[in-house]
N, C-alpha and C positions, 0 to 999 in steps of 0.2 A: 557621922559625927557623934562626938561625946557630948554627953550631957553635961553641962557645967553652966559657967557664967556666959551669957551672951555676948558680953562686952569684949571677950577674948577675940571672937572672929571679926575679921574685916571684910566688907564687901567692896567690890570693885568700885571705882568712883562713877561710872556710868550708871550702874545698878542703884547705888545710893542715891544719885540725882533723881532717877525714875521714882523712886520709893518716896522721896521728899515731894515730888510733884503730884503723886497720886493722894497723899495725905492732905495736900491743900484743898480747902473748900473754895471753889470760883463762885463769887457772888457778883451780881450786875453793881454797876457803880451807881450810887444813889446821892445825888447832891442834894443838900438840904435846900428845901423850898419855902416860899412864904407866900400864903394866899392873900390876893388882892381883890376886893370886890370894885368893880368899876361902874356898878350900877347903884340902886338904892337898896335898902333893907327890903322892901317889898319885891322889888324886881331884881334879884341878884344876878351878877354878871361876873363870875370870879375866874381870874386867871392866876397861874402860879408863876413866880419869878424867884430866881436863884437868890437864896438868903446869903450867899456869900459874896455878891457884887457889891462893890463900892458904893456908900452911901449916895454920892452925888449922881452915879451912873444910873443907880436903882430909881432915884428921883426923876430923872430925865426920861428913863424908860416908861414909868407908870404915867408921867404927864403925857407922852406920845400915844401910849394905849388909851388915856382918857379922851384924848383929842380924836383918835380915830374910832371911838368905841361903835359907832355905827357902821363900821365897816365889816365887822366880825359877825358870823352867823350864829347865834346863840341857841337856836332850835331849828327842827325842820320846817317849821312855819316861815323862818326867816329866808328860806330857799326855795322859792315858788317855781323856779325853772329845773329842779332838781329831778332826774329822772328815776321814776320809782322802781325801774328794774334794778338800780343801783342800790337803793336804800331798803327795799322790802326782802325779807327773808323768806324763801319757799323751799319746801322740800321736795325733790324730783320723785314724786311717787306715782307708779302706775296705776290707772283706774281698776285694771282687772286684778290688782293684788291689794286687798284691803289691809290696812295696819292690824297687826296683832297685839293685843291687849296682853302685856306681862302681868304676872302675879305681883302684888305689892310686896316688896322686900323690907323686912323692919331690921332697923339696926339697934344695937344696945345703946341706952341712953348716954353711958359714960363714953 
């Protein structure tokens, strides 16, 4: 290929489309939310509600959540029948293989 203006060369349609897709940055959809406290200032029970909801729908939803606030588990203490095998995190280490302490790795402050 000769050196010169890159605008002179045309790419096949399929290749051009693939290049356009590669340049796009895929980001997760993030809906704007509003944090609502269903408890008191001392005992905060926060839920997130979509900020794009219509005002009357949002008021009805918040009213429903306030009515049934005792149904939700806000901490592990609110779930007495929960199996600790599900909640507790354990590392499957063999007793005959003690963990190895690695040297501390320092990183630059910047």
